[in-house]
Structures are given as structure tokens and as C-alpha cells.
N, C-alpha and C positions, 0 to 999 in steps of 0.2 A: 504494500500500500504506500502511496506517495505521502510525503510530508506536506505541511502547510505551504501554500503558494507553489506547489509542484504537482501538476496534474498530467496524467497520461490518458490520452484518448485513442482508442483503436477503432478503425473503420474497416470492415471486411465484407466481401461479397464476391461476385463473379467478375473476372477480367472483362473489361468492356462496359461495366456499369458506372464507371466514373469514380471508382474507389480512390485511385491514385490522384486524380485531379482534386477530389474533395480534400484529401490530406495535404496536397500542395497548397491549396488555397488557404486552409486553416493555418498551416505553418507560416506562410508568408504574411498573413494578417497579424498573427501574434508577434512575428519579428518586427513588423512595422509599428506595433504597439509598444515596442521597447523591451520585449520579454526575450528570455533565452529559449532557444528552440533546438531540439535534437529529434530527428525523425528516423524511422526505420521502415523499410517496405520489403515485402517478399511477394513474388508473383511467379506463375508457371512459365515454362519455356514456350508454350503455345502463343500464337499471335493474339488470339481472342479466346475467352472462356477460361475455365479453371479457377481455382481459389486464389484470391488476391487480398493482401492485407497491408494496411498502412497505419503505422503507430506514430503519434505525435506526442512528444513530451515537452511541456511548456512550464517554465518556472521563472520566478523573479530573481533567482540566483543561477549561477553557472551550472550546467549539467554536462556530464561526461559520457553518457551512454543512453540507450533507449529505455532503461529501467527494467524492473522485474517483469511486470505484467500490467494490464490496464486497470485504471480506476473506472473508466467509462467505456462501454463497448457499444458501438452502433452496428447492428447486423442488417445487411442489405438483403440477405437471403437465408434459406434454411441450411445450406451447406456451411456458411459462415458460423451460424449458430451452433451446429453440431460440432464443428472443429474447436469452438471456443467455450462451450458451455461448462467444461470442467474447471475453467478459470473463474467462473461466477461464484465468488466466495463472499461471505458476509462483508458488507461495506461497499461492494462494487455496484455499479449501475449498468443496466442494459436498456438501450433504445432500439426497438425493433419494428419492422415493417408489418403492421397489422391494424385493422383488417386490410385485405387487398394484396398482401404479399403471398409468398409461396409456402409459409409455414406458420404454425402457432407453437410457441415454446412449451416444453414440458412444464410441470409444476415448478414455479420459480423458487429456488432455494431460500430458506429463511435467512433474512438479513440482506437479501439482494433487492435493490430497488429496480422496478421494471416500468418502462414507459412505452406502451404500444402507440404507434403513430402511423396512420395510413399514408406513407410516403409514395408508394407506387400508385395508389388510387388517385392521390392528389396530382401526380405528374400526368397520369392518363387524362384526368379531367381538364388539365391545361392544354392537352392536345399532343403531348410528346412524352413517352415513357423515359426518354433520354434525359429529361430534366429532373429525374429522381434525385440525383446527387445534389442539385441546387436546393431542392426541397429539404433534403437532409441537412444541408449546411444551415439553412434558416432555422430548423428545429434546434440543432446543436448550439447555434449562436445565442438563442434565447435561454435555453436551459442551463448553459454552462459559461455564460458571461464572456463569450468570444466577441471581441471589440467589433461592433457593427460598422463603425466608420472606416476602419482599416480593411475590413473584409469587403466592403463596397468598393474601396479603392482598387483592391486586388482584382475583383471581378470585372470592374470597368476597364482596367488596363488590359486584361486578358481578352475580353470580348469586343471592345471598341473597334479593334482592327478588323473584325469580321462584319462590321456594319451595325447601325443603330437598331435594326430589327432584331438581330441576334442578341445584342446587349439587353434590350428591353425585355425580351422573352425570358432570359436567364434571371434578370433582376425580379421579374414577376414571379418566377418559380421560387426564388429566394424569399420574397415577401410572403408567399403562400406557406412556406416552411415556418417562417416566423409566427405567422398566425396560428399554425398548428401547435407550435411550441408554447405559445402564450396560453393555449387552451389546456395545457397539461398542468396538473397540480404537482408542483415540485416538492418533494419530501426529502431529497438527499441534500448534502452540503457541498457537493463538488462544484468548483467554479475556477475558471482561468483567472490568474492574478490580474488585477486592474492594470490598465495601461500606464506606462511611465514615460518620462521624457525620452524620446527616441535617441539612441546612441548612434555613433558613426559606424554602423555595422552593415553587413550584407548577409543575406541568407543564400547559401549556395551548396550544391552537391559536391561530393568528393571528386567525381570525375571532372566537373566543370572547374573545380579549384585547381586540379592538376593542369588543365588547359590554361587557366589564368596564370599559374606559376610559370608555365613554359613561356608565355608571352612576356611576363615581367622579367624572366631570366634571359631575354634577348634571343629567343629561338628564331632561327632563320629558315630552317627546312624541316618539314615533318612528312613522314610517309607511314601509312598504316593500312592494314587490311581489316575490315570490320569484324569484330568478334565481341560477343557478350562476355563479360560486362564492361568492356573498355571502350566501346564505340563512341560514347558521348564525349570522350576526350578529343577525338578527332573532329567531331562536329563543332565543339567549342573553338578549337584551333582553326578550323576551316573558316569560321565566321570572323575571327579577329586577326589572324596572322597577316592577311593581305594588307591590312591597314598600316602595317609596319614594314612592308616591303618583303615579307617572307613568302615562302612557297609551300603548298600542301599538295601531296600526290596520294590518291587512293591506289595502292598497289594491287596486283592480281593475287598475291598471297603473302604470307608472312616472310618467306625467304626473300622474295623480291623487295619487300619493304625494308628489311635490315640491310640488304645490298644497296638500295638507294640511299639509305642513311649514311652508310660508310662512304659511298661515292661522294655525296654532298659534303661530308665532313672532311674528306681528303682534299676537296676543292676549297676548303677554308670556311665552311659554314657551320654554325652551331646547329646540330641535328639530333633528332630523336624520333622514336616511334612508341606506340602503345599497343599492348596486346594482353592476352591472358595465358594461362598455363600451356595449352596446346600450341599456341603461337610461339611462346618462348622456347619450347622444346625444339621447334623447327629452326629457330634462330641460332642454336648452339654452335654449329660449325662456323657461321659468320662471326659470332662473338669471339671465338678462338682466333679468327683472323684479325679482329680489331685489337685483341691483346698483343698478338705477334707484330702487327704493323703499327702499333701504338697510335691508333686512330680514335679520337674522342667520339663517344656515342652514348646516348641515353636510351634505355628501354624501360618503360613503365609497365609493370606486370600487375594487372588487376586480377588477383587470384579468385578462382571459383572452385566449386566442388569437382574433384577428379577421382580417378584418372580418366584418360581418354575424353570423350565428349562429356561424360560425367553428369554434373548438375549445373548446367550453364548459368542459371539465374540464382544460384544459392551460394551461401557464404562458406568460405573455408580459407585457412591460411596454411597451405600445404605445399607451397612451391619453394620453401627455404633450401631444401637439398638441391633442387634444380638451379636456383639462383646462384648459390655459392659454388657448387661443384659441377654444374651442368656443362661440361666441356670435355673433349678428348685432350690428353696431355695435361700438363700443369699449366692452367690458364685461369688465374684468379681474376676477379673483378671487384669493384667496390659495390657493396650491397647495402642499401638503406631501406628503412621501413617506416611508414607513416602511422601516427596514432589517430589523428582526427582530420577534420576538413581544413583547419588552419595549417596543419603540417603539409597537407596536399599542395598548398600554395608555396609555403616557405621552403619545404624540402625538395620541391621540383627545381627551385632556383639553386639550392645547394647541389643537387645532383648534376645539373648542367655545368655548374662551376667546377665540380670535381672531375667531370669528364674532360673539360677543357684544361684544367690545371695539370692533371696526371696523364692526359693523353691515353685514355683507356676506356673500356666499356664500363658503364655504371648501370646498375639495375635498381629501380625504385619499386618497392613492393607496396601495393594497396590491396584491397579485397572487395569482394562483391557487396558486402554489407555497407562498407564505407562509400563505395562508388555511388550508390543511389541515396544514401543518407544525406539529409540537408541539415546544416547547422548555421546558427548565427555566429559570425566571426568579425573581428575588427576589419573595417574596409582597408584592403592593402594599399599602401602608398609606394609608388615606384622609387621615390627617393630614399626609402628605408632599406633598399636592397643593394648590396655591393655585387657587381658582376665581375666575373673573372674570364679573361680571354686567354687563349693558348699562348705559350711562349713561341715567339716568331723569330726567325733568323734575321740578323741585322745586316746581312749582305756583305759582311767583311770576311776576307780570306776565303779559303776553300770550304765548301759546304759538305758537312757530313750529317746526314739525316739522323743517324743513331749514335751520335757522338756521346762518349762517356763524360758526364758532367758531375759536379759535386752533388747535386740533388737527384741525379739519375734521370732527369727530364731533359730531352734533347729539343732544340729549337725546330719548329716546323717551317717549311717554305711552301706557300701556295703555288699550285701549278701556274707556270708563266713567269715566276719570279726569276729575273736574270741571275744566272749562276746557281740557282737552286734546284737544278734538275736532279732527280734521284729515283731509285727504284723502290716501290712498296708492294710487296707480295706477301703471301702466307708462308713463304720459305724462310728458314733461319738465315740470318744475314750478318754481315759485319757492320762496322760503323758507317760505311758509305751506302749500305743497302744491298750490296752485291751478295748473292747466295754464298753461304759458307757452311762446310761440313766439319770444320775443325772442332774437336771435343771441347777444348778450352774456351773457344769463342761461344759455343752454345751455353756453357755453364755461366760465362760472364754475362751474356745477354739475358739469360733467365734471372740471374741475380739483379740485373738492372731493372727488369720489368717488375719483378716482385718487390724490389727494394723501394721503388719510387712511391708505392702506395702504402708501405708499412708505416710511414710517419703520420699517416692520417689519424691513427689512434691517438696520438699525442696532441694533434692540433685541432681536432674536431671537439665540439662542446662535450663536456663530461656526461656520462650517463646519469640521468636524474635518479636520485635516491629520495624516496618518499618516506620520511621519518628519520628519527635520530636515536642514537644510543643502541643498547642491546635489545633484541627482539626474540620472542618465542618462535615467530614464523616470519620468514622473508619470502615474498612472492616476486618471482622474476617472470615477466611476460613481454610480449611484443605485439606490434600492429594495433589494430583497433581494440584488442582485448585489454590494452592498457587502461582505457577509459572505464571499463567495467571494474578492473582491479582497484582503481583509484577510489571508487565509491565503496567497494567492499572493505578496503583497508580502513576507511573512515568509519564504517559501521562496526568493524571489529574493535577498533580503539574505543568507540563509544560503549562497548560492552566490557571493556577492561582487558582486552586481549592485546598484548604488545605485538603489533604487526608493522612491517615495513614493506615498501615496494621498490623495485628496481626495474627501470623502463628503458632498455637499450633501443636505439634507433639506428645506430651504425652496427649492422649485423656482421659485416665483413669488410676489412679485417676486424677481428674480434678483440675488443678491449679487455683482454684476459685479466690484467692486474686489477681493473675496476670490479670485475665479477668476483675475484678472490677477496678483495677488500670488503665488499658487501657481505659475502657469505660468512666472513669471519665474525660478523656482528649478530648472526642469526643462528638459533639452535637447529632449525630445520628450514629447508628451501623447497617451496612448491612452485611448479612451472605449469600454469594452465595455458593451453593453446588449442586451436581448432584444427587439429589434424590427427590421424590415427596413430602415427608412429612416435609422436613426441619429438619433432624435428629439432627444436631449439634445445630440448633436454639432451638430445644426442650430441650436439656441438658442445654443450657445457661439459658433458662427461668426457668428450674427446680432448678438449682444449684446456680444461682446468682440473683442479683436484676436487671440485664440488661433486657431490652425489645427490642430485635433486630428486624430488618426488614428482614424476610426471602426472598431469591431470589433463586428459585429452577427451575431446568430443568431436564428432564429425558428421552430425545429422543434417547439416545444411543451414543451421541457425547459429548465431553467436551465443556466447555465455551471457548470463545476466548476473547482477551482483549477488543475489541470494545463493546462487550455485557456488560461487567462490567462498562466501561466508560459511556455508554448510560444509564444504570440503575442508576448509581450514579447521573447523571444529572436529571433524572426523579425524584429521591427521594429528591433531593435538591430543 
């Protein structure tokens, strides 16, 4: 159950009924009202039909995750009710489509507030069943204090471009919903926090935030093949990169996209692609070439349920093995992982910078849950970001593309630079770029390529430690699970349990000394992650002296805070 001024609303129904747009509108309205918003959505792989759910968490304080479960549930159809009725516990509220819908609930459990509202019938009376979601929003706005002024602004902005007739009809359906909501005798206490002075924030999804970070990071070339759940990154970049003189190409497949990225980068352009696990697997050979040729390249991997085609629209964080070691031969890369939507902006800039600075492939890991989640974040300001460009040859003396330097990073020369002619292939080479099979040369070059990224551990921001002193339990986690653990640690402390969190975002090279230092202050280490094998736990065991307790799930949904709290109590 949520705390005061922290409300979770879940809307669920069939894909195509407007469930997602309902959630988007409510989330945007609450953000405009100055409130903190975190959303979560899940939907089937089919284009239309199948169960669809959208959860909106709204608070007057910062929120880090989607929450445990709903306080208010709006059921559009019988399937949604059947899939969620076990969560109707004392204190929760259900708003459902009756009469006129396709179901009537079982006996409502004691302590649950139920509001039957004829949403489908109202929409049909208005002349279009498709307006059902507008009716539902009107109902919810009245019953749960969703700011009407900002909701109207959001609806107007959305439908005005489709013409006055479409706008007027949707607002009419919204008004009908308000009328129905006003006719309901409200007996629960749930309400969205009152509007406050709007902050300088935006509400944006994880995928769009990656695209925004790419543009802010000075991206000049983007190539990708559409793949769920990463396609929206390309859509965002396609809309905005031309404004800054950049180029986007939709490639015929993932191998072509990474090939084009390496070609553009070799030509001197900041370049990246986005994909999911199946696409990253196809890129592995080319990423080895990027390492060998010391070519800057960024790949954003929005992880999804696997293996193979797997669960295209579901959540998982199971590509860590692939991201770190998915190559033939010894071919490391920098691997970063984002926690939230703000990280999607900031760390995309970081990732582009590292690719340029270290002249190597960089992989940035997001996930399917975060891709579609929207959050309120501070409006990014270009002046707050420092951009790094590759080290370029100064034109003096004879040019050696792979010269041994103090920092092991060699100057690059763009094609056409007078005197900067050189060979760049996947073959091992000497300092000039000419192929070389000499054993000592291969060892020296591997040392150069590995060595130049090793220092990142000492120069990147330290891993965040959540808590001080000695602890009964230390929780190490990564990706979007960090936000869940933050709240769980807070709850555990409130119950008198000494708990700490450790939240790495530089996954490789691994900051081993920081892991060891954290573990030394904790009696036990728990590692929750959404994959079957416990992939981060594996690296911790392999690279450190720590023997963590893995806690893994892989059902297609993220953890919630209660799951972590309960597991900690079990472990202790």
C-alpha cells in the first residue's frame, strides 16, 4: 500500500482499447501539475489484442520505481479483472466497466472499495466505443483528484493537431466521464496529491531519453534496424538529429547497421546504433573488429526476455554475459548500465564520450521495463554536459595510426587528411597499421588495447554506496533494479534492519576494489537481478573474493520493493 501523497493507479484491458494512451495522458497531466511520476507498462507482442497494463505512480516526493502493486485499479474488461483480482486486498479500490461491459466481478473482497461505472455504454451512447478511455479518464479524474486543468491541456495538445472535431469529441467523452464520476458516492480516501508549483522538468520515456542523450552528446551518425524494445530510440533520433546536421540510416539488418556505424566512425563521425539482445548477438564479430581497429562506436542494448526471439515486449536484464564477453578472442569493451530515465540521458552522453576518448566499442545497457517507463526528470541543459572528441593527429612528422603512447591512445586521422593515410582492418597490425604476425607485436598491441580502458575504473565516478557504517545485509544490484532496491533499503532501515546498497553503473571494466571495500562492511551480500543465471553474481564471484547470495527472477516482470524486503528477511 502506498504512503500518504503517493498513489499508484493501474489501468488494464485489451490492447487497442486505449489503455496505454489513458496512462500516458494521466502521467503527463500529473507531471504538468508539478508531481513526481514513474510509470510502468506491459503489453503483448501482438499488434492488437491481448492483455495490456499501464501503472502510474504519482507522488509529491521523488519515486524510484513502479511500486509494489496498485492502490486503485481500473478494469476495462473481464480479462483484466481476472488477471488482477488476486491483488484486490483490503484498502484497495476497483473501478470497473458495469453495466454494459463484458463482465461482472465476483463477490468483492471485504475491505475493497468497488465503483461500477458504465464506461462502455457511455462511449457507445456518444457514438464511438473508441472513446471509452476518454470516459474512463473523466471518471478517474473526479474520483481521485487528477488535476483537470493539466489533463485538459494534455488532451488538447494531443488532439488539436487532428482537427477541432476530433478534439471536441474527445473532450465531450471526457466530460461524460466526469459526470459519471460525480454520480459515484466516494467512500475511499485515495487521491492524487494536489498540484504544486511546476518545476523545470520533462516527462519522458527511457528510450526517448537515450535519443535525447545521443543528440546532446553530439551524435553525428546513427544506423539501426528496428527491433523491440529499442525502436523508439531510432524514431527519436530520426526526428531530431537532422536539425543538427546529423544523418540517420535504417539498415537492412543489425550486421549492416554496426558496419555502417564503424564506417561512419572511421570517417570521423560520432556514431552509434541501438538494438536488443538478438541484434547485439549478430553484432559481435563487428564489435571485435572495432576493438582491433580501435574505432569508436556506441551500441545501446535495450534488453528483453530471451533467449532467441524470447519475450520481445517483456522485461529482463540478461545480456550482461553477452555485453562483456560476447566476442571471439580477447576483445573487451566498456560496458555501462543505466538505472533510470535520467541516466538514459546522462549516461548516453558518457558512453559517447568514452567511445571517443578510448577509441573502442562501448555498450550501454537499458531494459524493456525502463524503455517504455516514463519519469519526470530535470529538463536537460546542453551547457551542463562536457563533450569529448577523439584524439586527432596534429599533422606533424610521420603518421603512425597505432603508435604506442603514454596513455595507450593513438591519434586518429580522418580519411583525406594529408599525410594521414593508413590501413585499418581486422588483422593484427603494427604501429603503422600494416599486418603483423610477430608474437611480441600481438602481445604488445593487446596490452595497448586492454590497457587504455583499464584506467576508466579510477577516473569514472565512484560506485554509489547507499548507507554508512556496518550492515547486516548489503545489496548489490544493477540496471533498473537499483530503483527498487533503493526503496527496499529505506523500508528495511525503517524496520530497524541495518541495510546498505551498492549500485554499480560501470559494469566493465569492473571496479573490483570498490566491490571489496563495500562487502567488507556487510555481514552478508545479496544480489537481486532479473535473469536466470545470476549474471552479475557470476562476475562478482569470478573477479572478487565476495561470495554473494544470488536472488534471481525471470518471469518477464521487474522486482518490486516488497520482494526485496521479504528476501532480505528470509536471508537474515
